C-alpha positions as protocol buffer text, in pm:
chain_id: "A"
residue {
  index: 1
  type: MET
  ca { x: -13383 y: -2418 z: 13184 }
}
residue {
  index: 2
  type: THR
  ca { x: -13277 y: -2700 z: 13308 }
}
residue {
  index: 3
  type: THR
  ca { x: -13049 y: -2787 z: 13596 }
}
residue {
  index: 4
  type: VAL
  ca { x: -12815 y: -3095 z: 13691 }
}
residue {
  index: 5
  type: ALA
  ca { x: -13107 y: -3224 z: 13938 }
}
residue {
  index: 6
  type: ASP
  ca { x: -13370 y: -3227 z: 13655 }
}
residue {
  index: 7
  type: LEU
  ca { x: -13143 y: -3449 z: 13426 }
}
residue {
  index: 8
  type: LEU
  ca { x: -13079 y: -3675 z: 13720 }
}
residue {
  index: 9
  type: ARG
  ca { x: -13424 y: -3723 z: 13754 }
}
residue {
  index: 10
  type: ALA
  ca { x: -13520 y: -3752 z: 13405 }
}
residue {
  index: 11
  type: SER
  ca { x: -13253 y: -3973 z: 13293 }
}
residue {
  index: 12
  type: ASP
  ca { x: -13319 y: -4343 z: 13205 }
}
residue {
  index: 13
  type: LEU
  ca { x: -12942 y: -4431 z: 13272 }
}
residue {
  index: 14
  type: PRO
  ca { x: -12790 y: -4561 z: 13571 }
}
residue {
  index: 15
  type: ALA
  ca { x: -12770 y: -4283 z: 13800 }
}
residue {
  index: 16
  type: LEU
  ca { x: -12362 y: -4328 z: 13818 }
}
residue {
  index: 17
  type: GLU
  ca { x: -12363 y: -4338 z: 13458 }
}
residue {
  index: 18
  type: THR
  ca { x: -12545 y: -4012 z: 13441 }
}
residue {
  index: 19
  type: ARG
  ca { x: -12319 y: -3849 z: 13661 }
}
residue {
  index: 20
  type: ILE
  ca { x: -12000 y: -3943 z: 13479 }
}
residue {
  index: 21
  type: LEU
  ca { x: -12152 y: -3814 z: 13171 }
}
residue {
  index: 22
  type: LEU
  ca { x: -12239 y: -3474 z: 13319 }
}
residue {
  index: 23
  type: GLU
  ca { x: -11910 y: -3446 z: 13506 }
}
residue {
  index: 24
  type: HIS
  ca { x: -11780 y: -3512 z: 13147 }
}
residue {
  index: 25
  type: VAL
  ca { x: -11996 y: -3231 z: 12965 }
}
residue {
  index: 26
  type: LEU
  ca { x: -11989 y: -2971 z: 13245 }
}
residue {
  index: 27
  type: GLY
  ca { x: -11616 y: -3020 z: 13343 }
}
residue {
  index: 28
  type: TRP
  ca { x: -11781 y: -3034 z: 13695 }
}
residue {
  index: 29
  type: ARG
  ca { x: -11635 y: -3260 z: 13974 }
}
residue {
  index: 30
  type: ARG
  ca { x: -11833 y: -3517 z: 14147 }
}
residue {
  index: 31
  type: THR
  ca { x: -11891 y: -3289 z: 14434 }
}
residue {
  index: 32
  type: GLU
  ca { x: -11988 y: -3007 z: 14225 }
}
residue {
  index: 33
  type: LEU
  ca { x: -12295 y: -3202 z: 14070 }
}
residue {
  index: 34
  type: ILE
  ca { x: -12436 y: -3204 z: 14460 }
}
residue {
  index: 35
  type: THR
  ca { x: -12348 y: -2871 z: 14532 }
}
residue {
  index: 36
  type: ARG
  ca { x: -12449 y: -2688 z: 14228 }
}
residue {
  index: 37
  type: ASP
  ca { x: -12739 y: -2922 z: 14128 }
}
residue {
  index: 38
  type: ALA
  ca { x: -12992 y: -2623 z: 14121 }
}
residue {
  index: 39
  type: GLU
  ca { x: -12751 y: -2418 z: 13887 }
}
residue {
  index: 40
  type: LEU
  ca { x: -12916 y: -2366 z: 13560 }
}
residue {
  index: 41
  type: LEU
  ca { x: -12761 y: -2488 z: 13262 }
}
residue {
  index: 42
  type: GLU
  ca { x: -12660 y: -2350 z: 12915 }
}
residue {
  index: 43
  type: ASN
  ca { x: -12905 y: -2517 z: 12635 }
}
residue {
  index: 44
  type: GLU
  ca { x: -12564 y: -2641 z: 12466 }
}
residue {
  index: 45
  type: SER
  ca { x: -12458 y: -2835 z: 12765 }
}
residue {
  index: 46
  type: VAL
  ca { x: -12788 y: -2985 z: 12822 }
}
residue {
  index: 47
  type: ALA
  ca { x: -12821 y: -3079 z: 12447 }
}
residue {
  index: 48
  type: ALA
  ca { x: -12437 y: -3233 z: 12467 }
}
residue {
  index: 49
  type: PHE
  ca { x: -12546 y: -3438 z: 12760 }
}
residue {
  index: 50
  type: GLU
  ca { x: -12860 y: -3571 z: 12590 }
}
residue {
  index: 51
  type: THR
  ca { x: -12645 y: -3665 z: 12302 }
}
residue {
  index: 52
  type: LEU
  ca { x: -12398 y: -3882 z: 12488 }
}
residue {
  index: 53
  type: ALA
  ca { x: -12680 y: -4028 z: 12695 }
}
residue {
  index: 54
  type: LYS
  ca { x: -12876 y: -4170 z: 12369 }
}
residue {
  index: 55
  type: ARG
  ca { x: -12579 y: -4308 z: 12278 }
}
residue {
  index: 56
  type: ARG
  ca { x: -12506 y: -4462 z: 12584 }
}
residue {
  index: 57
  type: ALA
  ca { x: -12843 y: -4609 z: 12601 }
}
residue {
  index: 58
  type: ALA
  ca { x: -12769 y: -4752 z: 12221 }
}
residue {
  index: 59
  type: GLY
  ca { x: -12500 y: -4941 z: 12400 }
}
residue {
  index: 60
  type: GLU
  ca { x: -12170 y: -4753 z: 12340 }
}
residue {
  index: 61
  type: PRO
  ca { x: -11937 y: -4775 z: 12621 }
}
residue {
  index: 62
  type: ILE
  ca { x: -11906 y: -4482 z: 12883 }
}
residue {
  index: 63
  type: ALA
  ca { x: -11529 y: -4508 z: 12839 }
}
residue {
  index: 64
  type: GLN
  ca { x: -11552 y: -4423 z: 12462 }
}
residue {
  index: 65
  type: LEU
  ca { x: -11795 y: -4171 z: 12506 }
}
residue {
  index: 66
  type: VAL
  ca { x: -11591 y: -3967 z: 12776 }
}
residue {
  index: 67
  type: GLY
  ca { x: -11261 y: -4070 z: 12609 }
}
residue {
  index: 68
  type: SER
  ca { x: -11103 y: -4214 z: 12917 }
}
residue {
  index: 69
  type: ARG
  ca { x: -11071 y: -4501 z: 13165 }
}
residue {
  index: 70
  type: GLU
  ca { x: -10886 y: -4518 z: 13516 }
}
residue {
  index: 71
  type: PHE
  ca { x: -10641 y: -4818 z: 13499 }
}
residue {
  index: 72
  type: PHE
  ca { x: -10396 y: -4885 z: 13764 }
}
residue {
  index: 73
  type: GLY
  ca { x: -10439 y: -4537 z: 13943 }
}
residue {
  index: 74
  type: LEU
  ca { x: -10382 y: -4350 z: 13602 }
}
residue {
  index: 75
  type: GLN
  ca { x: -10622 y: -4193 z: 13370 }
}
residue {
  index: 76
  type: PHE
  ca { x: -10579 y: -4333 z: 13008 }
}
residue {
  index: 77
  type: GLU
  ca { x: -10725 y: -4194 z: 12679 }
}
residue {
  index: 78
  type: VAL
  ca { x: -10932 y: -4446 z: 12503 }
}
residue {
  index: 79
  type: THR
  ca { x: -11089 y: -4445 z: 12152 }
}
residue {
  index: 80
  type: PRO
  ca { x: -11274 y: -4682 z: 11970 }
}
residue {
  index: 81
  type: ASP
  ca { x: -10909 y: -4793 z: 11826 }
}
residue {
  index: 82
  type: VAL
  ca { x: -10788 y: -4967 z: 12127 }
}
residue {
  index: 83
  type: LEU
  ca { x: -10950 y: -5207 z: 12389 }
}
residue {
  index: 84
  type: ILE
  ca { x: -11089 y: -5042 z: 12710 }
}
residue {
  index: 85
  type: PRO
  ca { x: -10853 y: -5116 z: 12991 }
}
residue {
  index: 86
  type: ARG
  ca { x: -11036 y: -5299 z: 13269 }
}
residue {
  index: 87
  type: PRO
  ca { x: -10954 y: -5388 z: 13640 }
}
residue {
  index: 88
  type: GLU
  ca { x: -10875 y: -5768 z: 13591 }
}
residue {
  index: 89
  type: THR
  ca { x: -10586 y: -5670 z: 13383 }
}
residue {
  index: 90
  type: GLU
  ca { x: -10435 y: -5505 z: 13667 }
}
residue {
  index: 91
  type: LEU
  ca { x: -10346 y: -5855 z: 13816 }
}
residue {
  index: 92
  type: LEU
  ca { x: -10114 y: -5868 z: 13496 }
}
residue {
  index: 93
  type: VAL
  ca { x: -9951 y: -5545 z: 13622 }
}
residue {
  index: 94
  type: GLU
  ca { x: -9923 y: -5639 z: 13961 }
}
residue {
  index: 95
  type: THR
  ca { x: -9742 y: -5989 z: 13871 }
}
residue {
  index: 96
  type: ALA
  ca { x: -9533 y: -5807 z: 13619 }
}
residue {
  index: 97
  type: LEU
  ca { x: -9414 y: -5581 z: 13894 }
}
residue {
  index: 98
  type: GLU
  ca { x: -9338 y: -5838 z: 14113 }
}
residue {
  index: 99
  type: VAL
  ca { x: -9146 y: -6049 z: 13844 }
}
residue {
  index: 100
  type: ILE
  ca { x: -8915 y: -5758 z: 13784 }
}
residue {
  index: 101
  type: ALA
  ca { x: -8872 y: -5620 z: 14148 }
}
residue {
  index: 102
  type: SER
  ca { x: -8527 y: -5741 z: 14214 }
}
residue {
  index: 103
  type: ILE
  ca { x: -8388 y: -5604 z: 13869 }
}
residue {
  index: 104
  type: ASP
  ca { x: -8219 y: -5271 z: 13864 }
}
residue {
  index: 105
  type: THR
  ca { x: -8300 y: -5189 z: 13489 }
}
residue {
  index: 106
  type: PRO
  ca { x: -8568 y: -5426 z: 13366 }
}
residue {
  index: 107
  type: ARG
  ca { x: -8623 y: -5475 z: 13002 }
}
residue {
  index: 108
  type: VAL
  ca { x: -8993 y: -5545 z: 12941 }
}
residue {
  index: 109
  type: LEU
  ca { x: -9193 y: -5615 z: 12601 }
}
residue {
  index: 110
  type: ASP
  ca { x: -9542 y: -5555 z: 12608 }
}
residue {
  index: 111
  type: LEU
  ca { x: -9749 y: -5762 z: 12320 }
}
residue {
  index: 112
  type: GLY
  ca { x: -10048 y: -5615 z: 12192 }
}
residue {
  index: 113
  type: THR
  ca { x: -10030 y: -5296 z: 12370 }
}
residue {
  index: 114
  type: GLY
  ca { x: -10355 y: -5120 z: 12300 }
}
residue {
  index: 115
  type: SER
  ca { x: -10411 y: -4815 z: 12460 }
}
residue {
  index: 116
  type: GLY
  ca { x: -10060 y: -4872 z: 12653 }
}
residue {
  index: 117
  type: ALA
  ca { x: -10216 y: -4922 z: 12975 }
}
residue {
  index: 118
  type: ILE
  ca { x: -10017 y: -5242 z: 13054 }
}
residue {
  index: 119
  type: ALA
  ca { x: -9668 y: -5086 z: 12947 }
}
residue {
  index: 120
  type: VAL
  ca { x: -9745 y: -4746 z: 13094 }
}
residue {
  index: 121
  type: ALA
  ca { x: -9840 y: -4867 z: 13425 }
}
residue {
  index: 122
  type: ILE
  ca { x: -9533 y: -5062 z: 13467 }
}
residue {
  index: 123
  type: ALA
  ca { x: -9299 y: -4784 z: 13353 }
}
residue {
  index: 124
  type: HIS
  ca { x: -9502 y: -4558 z: 13578 }
}
residue {
  index: 125
  type: GLU
  ca { x: -9423 y: -4786 z: 13885 }
}
residue {
  index: 126
  type: ARG
  ca { x: -9070 y: -4869 z: 13770 }
}
residue {
  index: 127
  type: PRO
  ca { x: -8927 y: -4536 z: 13589 }
}
residue {
  index: 128
  type: GLN
  ca { x: -8586 y: -4720 z: 13535 }
}
residue {
  index: 129
  type: ALA
  ca { x: -8752 y: -5011 z: 13326 }
}
residue {
  index: 130
  type: HIS
  ca { x: -8693 y: -5007 z: 12977 }
}
residue {
  index: 131
  type: ILE
  ca { x: -8993 y: -5083 z: 12813 }
}
residue {
  index: 132
  type: TRP
  ca { x: -9130 y: -5181 z: 12436 }
}
residue {
  index: 133
  type: ALA
  ca { x: -9504 y: -5171 z: 12357 }
}
residue {
  index: 134
  type: VAL
  ca { x: -9594 y: -5354 z: 12040 }
}
residue {
  index: 135
  type: ASP
  ca { x: -9904 y: -5339 z: 11831 }
}
residue {
  index: 136
  type: LYS
  ca { x: -9987 y: -5408 z: 11469 }
}
residue {
  index: 137
  type: SER
  ca { x: -10232 y: -5150 z: 11466 }
}
residue {
  index: 138
  type: PRO
  ca { x: -10092 y: -4764 z: 11394 }
}
residue {
  index: 139
  type: GLN
  ca { x: -10424 y: -4638 z: 11524 }
}
residue {
  index: 140
  type: ALA
  ca { x: -10358 y: -4824 z: 11845 }
}
residue {
  index: 141
  type: LEU
  ca { x: -10029 y: -4733 z: 11869 }
}
residue {
  index: 142
  type: ALA
  ca { x: -10100 y: -4335 z: 11838 }
}
residue {
  index: 143
  type: VAL
  ca { x: -10328 y: -4373 z: 12156 }
}
residue {
  index: 144
  type: ALA
  ca { x: -10054 y: -4551 z: 12333 }
}
residue {
  index: 145
  type: ALA
  ca { x: -9809 y: -4297 z: 12237 }
}
residue {
  index: 146
  type: GLN
  ca { x: -10043 y: -4008 z: 12388 }
}
residue {
  index: 147
  type: ASN
  ca { x: -10082 y: -4198 z: 12694 }
}
residue {
  index: 148
  type: ALA
  ca { x: -9727 y: -4269 z: 12736 }
}
residue {
  index: 149
  type: LEU
  ca { x: -9686 y: -3862 z: 12683 }
}
residue {
  index: 150
  type: ASN
  ca { x: -9961 y: -3761 z: 12928 }
}
residue {
  index: 151
  type: LEU
  ca { x: -9847 y: -4002 z: 13180 }
}
residue {
  index: 152
  type: LEU
  ca { x: -9482 y: -4068 z: 13166 }
}
residue {
  index: 153
  type: GLY
  ca { x: -9386 y: -3712 z: 13008 }
}
residue {
  index: 154
  type: VAL
  ca { x: -9140 y: -3677 z: 12744 }
}
residue {
  index: 155
  type: ASP
  ca { x: -8847 y: -3780 z: 12901 }
}
residue {
  index: 156
  type: ARG
  ca { x: -8947 y: -4134 z: 12971 }
}
residue {
  index: 157
  type: PRO
  ca { x: -9099 y: -4253 z: 12613 }
}
residue {
  index: 158
  type: LEU
  ca { x: -9183 y: -4613 z: 12536 }
}
residue {
  index: 159
  type: THR
  ca { x: -9029 y: -4788 z: 12256 }
}
residue {
  index: 160
  type: LEU
  ca { x: -9336 y: -4831 z: 12024 }
}
residue {
  index: 161
  type: ILE
  ca { x: -9303 y: -5078 z: 11729 }
}
residue {
  index: 162
  type: GLU
  ca { x: -9558 y: -5155 z: 11472 }
}
residue {
  index: 163
  type: SER
  ca { x: -9548 y: -5534 z: 11458 }
}
residue {
  index: 164
  type: ASP
  ca { x: -9771 y: -5854 z: 11405 }
}
residue {
  index: 165
  type: TRP
  ca { x: -9677 y: -5976 z: 11736 }
}
residue {
  index: 166
  type: THR
  ca { x: -9269 y: -6021 z: 11747 }
}
residue {
  index: 167
  type: GLU
  ca { x: -9212 y: -6028 z: 11343 }
}
residue {
  index: 168
  type: ALA
  ca { x: -9057 y: -5651 z: 11370 }
}
residue {
  index: 169
  type: ILE
  ca { x: -8894 y: -5686 z: 11679 }
}
residue {
  index: 170
  type: ASP
  ca { x: -8499 y: -5696 z: 11641 }
}
residue {
  index: 171
  type: PRO
  ca { x: -8377 y: -6048 z: 11700 }
}
residue {
  index: 172
  type: SER
  ca { x: -8120 y: -5952 z: 11911 }
}
residue {
  index: 173
  type: LEU
  ca { x: -8304 y: -5811 z: 12201 }
}
residue {
  index: 174
  type: ARG
  ca { x: -8356 y: -5994 z: 12506 }
}
residue {
  index: 175
  type: PHE
  ca { x: -8606 y: -5918 z: 12758 }
}
residue {
  index: 176
  type: ASP
  ca { x: -8646 y: -6017 z: 13117 }
}
residue {
  index: 177
  type: LEU
  ca { x: -9025 y: -6004 z: 13082 }
}
residue {
  index: 178
  type: ILE
  ca { x: -9296 y: -6054 z: 12824 }
}
residue {
  index: 179
  type: VAL
  ca { x: -9654 y: -5961 z: 12913 }
}
residue {
  index: 180
  type: SER
  ca { x: -9944 y: -5962 z: 12692 }
}
residue {
  index: 181
  type: ASN
  ca { x: -10327 y: -5935 z: 12710 }
}
residue {
  index: 182
  type: PRO
  ca { x: -10366 y: -6088 z: 12372 }
}
residue {
  index: 183
  type: PRO
  ca { x: -10740 y: -6162 z: 12202 }
}
residue {
  index: 184
  type: TYR
  ca { x: -10835 y: -6489 z: 12352 }
}
residue {
  index: 185
  type: ILE
  ca { x: -11230 y: -6513 z: 12304 }
}
residue {
  index: 186
  type: ALA
  ca { x: -11346 y: -6772 z: 12083 }
}
residue {
  index: 187
  type: LEU
  ca { x: -11510 y: -6717 z: 11740 }
}
residue {
  index: 188
  type: GLY
  ca { x: -11875 y: -6774 z: 11785 }
}
residue {
  index: 189
  type: ASP
  ca { x: -11859 y: -6673 z: 12153 }
}
residue {
  index: 190
  type: PRO
  ca { x: -12211 y: -6472 z: 12239 }
}
residue {
  index: 191
  type: HIS
  ca { x: -12018 y: -6215 z: 12448 }
}
residue {
  index: 192
  type: LEU
  ca { x: -11868 y: -6081 z: 12105 }
}
residue {
  index: 193
  type: SER
  ca { x: -12221 y: -5962 z: 12022 }
}
residue {
  index: 194
  type: VAL
  ca { x: -12333 y: -5804 z: 12356 }
}
residue {
  index: 195
  type: GLY
  ca { x: -12229 y: -5505 z: 12601 }
}
residue {
  index: 196
  type: ASP
  ca { x: -11943 y: -5281 z: 12522 }
}
residue {
  index: 197
  type: LEU
  ca { x: -11748 y: -5574 z: 12335 }
}
residue {
  index: 198
  type: ARG
  ca { x: -11982 y: -5458 z: 12007 }
}
residue {
  index: 199
  type: PHE
  ca { x: -11794 y: -5142 z: 12005 }
}
residue {
  index: 200
  type: GLU
  ca { x: -11438 y: -5247 z: 12061 }
}
residue {
  index: 201
  type: PRO
  ca { x: -11177 y: -5329 z: 11786 }
}
residue {
  index: 202
  type: ARG
  ca { x: -11272 y: -5710 z: 11722 }
}
residue {
  index: 203
  type: ALA
  ca { x: -10891 y: -5787 z: 11662 }
}
residue {
  index: 204
  type: ALA
  ca { x: -10819 y: -5725 z: 12015 }
}
residue {
  index: 205
  type: LEU
  ca { x: -11085 y: -5966 z: 12151 }
}
residue {
  index: 206
  type: THR
  ca { x: -11093 y: -6264 z: 11929 }
}
residue {
  index: 207
  type: ASP
  ca { x: -10840 y: -6446 z: 11722 }
}
residue {
  index: 208
  type: GLU
  ca { x: -11144 y: -6573 z: 11495 }
}
residue {
  index: 209
  type: ALA
  ca { x: -11046 y: -6932 z: 11614 }
}
residue {
  index: 210
  type: ASP
  ca { x: -11049 y: -7129 z: 11921 }
}
residue {
  index: 211
  type: GLY
  ca { x: -10936 y: -6826 z: 12153 }
}
residue {
  index: 212
  type: LEU
  ca { x: -10586 y: -6984 z: 12188 }
}
residue {
  index: 213
  type: ALA
  ca { x: -10412 y: -6896 z: 11860 }
}
residue {
  index: 214
  type: ALA
  ca { x: -10246 y: -6571 z: 11947 }
}
residue {
  index: 215
  type: ILE
  ca { x: -10152 y: -6728 z: 12280 }
}
residue {
  index: 216
  type: ARG
  ca { x: -9996 y: -7013 z: 12108 }
}
residue {
  index: 217
  type: THR
  ca { x: -9804 y: -6794 z: 11864 }
}
residue {
  index: 218
  type: ILE
  ca { x: -9663 y: -6571 z: 12163 }
}
residue {
  index: 219
  type: ILE
  ca { x: -9563 y: -6889 z: 12385 }
}
residue {
  index: 220
  type: GLN
  ca { x: -9395 y: -7051 z: 12058 }
}
residue {
  index: 221
  type: ARG
  ca { x: -9182 y: -6714 z: 11998 }
}
residue {
  index: 222
  type: ALA
  ca { x: -9107 y: -6586 z: 12366 }
}
residue {
  index: 223
  type: PRO
  ca { x: -8820 y: -6824 z: 12430 }
}
residue {
  index: 224
  type: PHE
  ca { x: -8610 y: -6642 z: 12116 }
}
residue {
  index: 225
  type: LEU
  ca { x: -8663 y: -6314 z: 12278 }
}
residue {
  index: 226
  type: LEU
  ca { x: -8638 y: -6398 z: 12643 }
}
residue {
  index: 227
  type: ARG
  ca { x: -8307 y: -6375 z: 12869 }
}
residue {
  index: 228
  type: ALA
  ca { x: -8223 y: -6695 z: 13061 }
}
residue {
  index: 229
  type: GLY
  ca { x: -8431 y: -6669 z: 13354 }
}
residue {
  index: 230
  type: GLY
  ca { x: -8686 y: -6434 z: 13182 }
}
residue {
  index: 231
  type: SER
  ca { x: -9044 y: -6459 z: 13226 }
}
residue {
  index: 232
  type: LEU
  ca { x: -9356 y: -6485 z: 13037 }
}
residue {
  index: 233
  type: TRP
  ca { x: -9706 y: -6387 z: 13161 }
}
residue {
  index: 234
  type: LEU
  ca { x: -10039 y: -6399 z: 12973 }
}
residue {
  index: 235
  type: GLU
  ca { x: -10383 y: -6273 z: 13031 }
}
residue {
  index: 236
  type: HIS
  ca { x: -10660 y: -6532 z: 12930 }
}
residue {
  index: 237
  type: GLY
  ca { x: -11002 y: -6624 z: 12955 }
}
residue {
  index: 238
  type: PHE
  ca { x: -11168 y: -6782 z: 13259 }
}
residue {
  index: 239
  type: ASP
  ca { x: -11158 y: -7133 z: 13144 }
}
residue {
  index: 240
  type: GLN
  ca { x: -10831 y: -7134 z: 12957 }
}
residue {
  index: 241
  type: ALA
  ca { x: -10591 y: -7163 z: 13220 }
}
residue {
  index: 242
  type: GLU
  ca { x: -10507 y: -7513 z: 13214 }
}
residue {
  index: 243
  type: HIS
  ca { x: -10446 y: -7498 z: 12846 }
}
residue {
  index: 244
  type: VAL
  ca { x: -10223 y: -7221 z: 12851 }
}
residue {
  index: 245
  type: ARG
  ca { x: -10010 y: -7404 z: 13154 }
}
residue {
  index: 246
  type: ALA
  ca { x: -10012 y: -7706 z: 12889 }
}
residue {
  index: 247
  type: LEU
  ca { x: -9843 y: -7468 z: 12640 }
}
residue {
  index: 248
  type: LEU
  ca { x: -9601 y: -7330 z: 12849 }
}
residue {
  index: 249
  type: THR
  ca { x: -9486 y: -7643 z: 12974 }
}
residue {
  index: 250
  type: ALA
  ca { x: -9485 y: -7789 z: 12633 }
}
residue {
  index: 251
  type: ARG
  ca { x: -9253 y: -7494 z: 12528 }
}
residue {
  index: 252
  type: GLY
  ca { x: -8991 y: -7562 z: 12789 }
}
residue {
  index: 253
  type: MET
  ca { x: -9126 y: -7298 z: 13044 }
}
residue {
  index: 254
  type: SER
  ca { x: -9024 y: -7403 z: 13406 }
}
residue {
  index: 255
  type: GLU
  ca { x: -9208 y: -7251 z: 13734 }
}
residue {
  index: 256
  type: VAL
  ca { x: -9547 y: -7249 z: 13538 }
}
residue {
  index: 257
  type: ARG
  ca { x: -9834 y: -7122 z: 13742 }
}
residue {
  index: 258
  type: SER
  ca { x: -10168 y: -6950 z: 13715 }
}
residue {
  index: 259
  type: VAL
  ca { x: -10287 y: -6679 z: 13965 }
}
residue {
  index: 260
  type: ARG
  ca { x: -10661 y: -6605 z: 14045 }
}
residue {
  index: 261
  type: ASP
  ca { x: -10838 y: -6223 z: 14031 }
}
residue {
  index: 262
  type: LEU
  ca { x: -11032 y: -6117 z: 14308 }
}
residue {
  index: 263
  type: ALA
  ca { x: -11328 y: -6355 z: 14181 }
}
residue {
  index: 264
  type: GLY
  ca { x: -11106 y: -6662 z: 14249 }
}
residue {
  index: 265
  type: ILE
  ca { x: -11081 y: -6686 z: 13883 }
}
residue {
  index: 266
  type: GLU
  ca { x: -10732 y: -6816 z: 13718 }
}
residue {
  index: 267
  type: ARG
  ca { x: -10688 y: -6479 z: 13494 }
}
residue {
  index: 268
  type: ILE
  ca { x: -10341 y: -6503 z: 13425 }
}
residue {
  index: 269
  type: SER
  ca { x: -10066 y: -6765 z: 13374 }
}
residue {
  index: 270
  type: GLY
  ca { x: -9683 y: -6770 z: 13333 }
}
residue {
  index: 271
  type: GLY
  ca { x: -9356 y: -6942 z: 13363 }
}
residue {
  index: 272
  type: VAL
  ca { x: -8982 y: -6913 z: 13337 }
}
residue {
  index: 273
  type: PHE
  ca { x: -8748 y: -6938 z: 13044 }
}
residue {
  index: 274
  type: ALA
  ca { x: -8473 y: -7132 z: 13203 }
}
residue {
  index: 275
  type: ALA
  ca { x: -8254 y: -7218 z: 12900 }
}
């Protein structure tokens, strides 16, 4: 028979990844892996762990293997149909909350919502907000709907819309804030063929062009859906801030600026629609 200690010693994975997979398979807390490390495990549990460990060794993301990822202090369900929420995107949520802080019942539009991480995180922090979440993938919207139900409850649903960016949105709607983490990796970027990105939906990663095509589309359409004084904020690549600021300025946005993440990278850019 095999114990947790045996599996930890034998695993070729990093210790943290091994522990995460064991917690998932056994349904144990982190502390139990220590206090119960000599306990004999069922063969089925050992086999389940070994299967996941092999998949991880082949490159599959941990978040997809365990079916969840923490984002903004919330546990989101994750499937291969959605982008895995990443810590750097929390900056977009933090900035969004600052933008709408003085608005009693803000109206927020999240374009390309994927798992719903941005929209749900904002809704969780601002229960009075009215939030629309858009994605062209029905599979992604199903994941977003489940996350909204799990984390917000039945009384605070998001308005989910299947749309290619803004095409299916009621043109009479006006928002205080539009946020988006669009596909911004350029075609041919080597990052697309390494690491977790190989297993994530390609359409959520790249525009199959220069990395700015989706951003251009959003910036072009945003003023038609923003209230006067409304804001647009976008996540973008590490080297795209200057380009995005130029696009925002050319579209007539004011107070255009970028915000740096903890690594000092200009991670998001945005501005205000004054007209």
